[in-house]
N, C-alpha and C positions, 0 to 999 in steps of 0.2 A: 612757658610764658617768661618774658623778658620782665624782671621786677625792676632792675637798675637800668634805665636807658638815659643817656647822656644825649644833649642835643648838639649837633655841631652845625651852626647856624651861619657862623661867619667863615669868612676865607681861611683865616689862621687856624680855627678849630677843625674845618674840613681838611686843610691841610696837613696837619699833625693826625688827626684821626687816631688810630691804635698803633701808631709807629713808636719803635722805641719801649712798649710796653713788653712786660715779660709774659704775660698770660691774660686771657680773657674768661671768667668764671661762666659757668652755664646760663645763668639769670641776667649776665650783663650784655650790654649792647651800646652802639651808637647809631643814632638817628641823622642822616646827612639830609638837610633841606635843600630845595633847590640844587640837586647833584644827582648826576645820572650815570657816573662810572666813577670807580675808585681803583686804586692800585695798593698793593701789598707789598711794596718797596721798604726796606728797613724794618719789616716785622719779623717776628721769631716764630710764630705759629700760624697754623691755617686757621682761616675764618668761613663763616656762611655769610653770603652777602643776600639779602633778599631785596629785590627791585620793585618798586612800587609807584602806580601812577598818581595823577595830580590829587585823587580822592582816598589816597593810602589802600587801595585794591592790589593786591599782591600779583604781579605779572610774571615773575620768575624768581629763581634763587640758583646759586652756583657755589662750590666750594672753591676757596681761593688758597692755593699755597703761597707762601713768602715768595716775594719777588716777582710778581704776576700781575698782569693787567687785568682788570674785570672785563667781563662781556659789554658790548654795547647793545642794550635791549632796547627796543623801539618802545617808545611812551612812558619812558622812566622819568619821573619827575622827582623822586626822593627815593632813599634806600637804607637800609639797617644793615650794620655789619654785627655779627653776633657769633656766638659760639658754635663750632659744628657740630656739638650735641642737639642744637634745635633744629638740623636739617631734617631729620625723619618726620618731623610735626608739620613742618611747611607745607607738605604735600595734601593735608587735610584742613589746609587755611585758604581764606579768599580775600580776607581784609585784615588790617592792622587797625587796632583801636587803641587810642592812647586815652589813658585815666592819669589825670595830674593829681597829685596830693600834696598837700602843703608839710613840709617838714618841719616838726616842732623844733623850738629852741631850748631844749632842756640842759 
């Protein structure tokens, strides 16, 4: 389960993605809205890319090493970059469900 999911919904947040980050924890990920392909240029670690259709059904996934261009997967509307530790669980999943929680101002 990805507990810390950031949303990359603008050109600049999609462009930056995880570039220049040192690592990605198991529970972290980035959701790319209206984006069908990613790259791992300027990244320091492998990632798992989950390809989603317009209704957030999982179409495919792959592990990308740094310096690579992701696959062009037909029907992809959105995608998630997450830890490679999530890859074994994706084979048993069919859909991504987002649960939004308000963060308190403690």
